[in-house]
Phi, psi and omega in degrees: 000016180265001178298132179299146178276115177243322181247127178254147168236114188235133174242142172244119180267140182218152178209158179301136176218162184308318177235121183292135180232002184302316182300322178298318180295315181296318178297320181294319178296321178299314180292338178279349174120357179269140182254331185229135173202161181251140178255125180252108185261123179275071181283340181268355179074036181285344178105162186298319182295309183296324178294318181295310184290328176288326175297312180296318180300319179296317178299313182298320182287318188265344178228059187295342182266009179294146178272341178208140177246137180223140173237122184243136176277160191278016180227041183234139169238154186228169180279165180293146174066020185297322182303310181298320179298315180296321179295336178275335190244345177270138009254153184283349176225156184292323185209171175059037172270123176282310182193163174232138183240114174293335176273126180235113179291162183304327181296338181253011183300137181232152175280328182288121183286148180103202182277131179236133179286133183241355191207142009258120169277158180286146170058037175223166173240149182286144177230164170077081178259026187295326183206098181246136177244128186238136172292155185306318182299317180288321178300314179295322181291321178296316178299318180294315188275330187240359186298334182262002180293123180262100179212165182260329183215187179092035181301306187295313180297320182292315180290325176298316177297319177300316179299317179296315183291333182259004176072033180252151183261153179239134187236138175236151187260141174238126355287171179294136180258007179212163178223143175269116188259006186227041181299324179261020186223041189293139176284340182246009174084017178294139175288152179297130174223092192301318185294337182264340188231001180229136177282140178267345186227032178301133183289338178111148181297326183268359179269164174254159175309149189292343183223157166096359182235131170277164178299326180296316179296318180299320179296321180293330184278352185291329179246113182244153176297160179295140180282162173234134177221150180248130180264123180243122180267127183275124181286168177291149176248150179294152180294000000 
């Protein structure tokens, strides 16, 4: 798992919500350094889980040579130059990494800067699936083990349990390099719970990651090419 990340496969999942935030997320990803990503729109109302797992399954199937797979929800913004920073710092462990999250909710806030292992602790459930990055081995394993689960929600809890059962670690970054901007604007009707869904130490959209960039690199990253994205509509699934 020490191979440098050169090729990304990124999905952005979206669903109708009271106030649309998808454009903000796409613009933020572009400014962070990504040029191509796919948008998976849940127009049939299959639910957050089925949209998420189908997005990941599509990436694994159609981009099998990717070095990193990421699924981002449509209500997330990130800091500038995030892509380059992640390519410099992933992966935080040699093996058995389930996923890494640049977004860190207040409940997972840490003083130690950088990647911190958060899972699996005893008697807790995993939270915050807003922006997860998975190494190829884990992405393929999740699709294999959970791809047929018929449920509408519960991404974080289900994947967290899977990580615990398979002996894989989950990592969150301090400070948070992303922010959840729609805690009170849920597409699935979740009530606002700030400590679980909002970062307390987000560095800011116009900021750069706290380490790893010279001023020269930061200047080059300010102007990025226009992004390209493909919108994929998820069909209904049988009950």
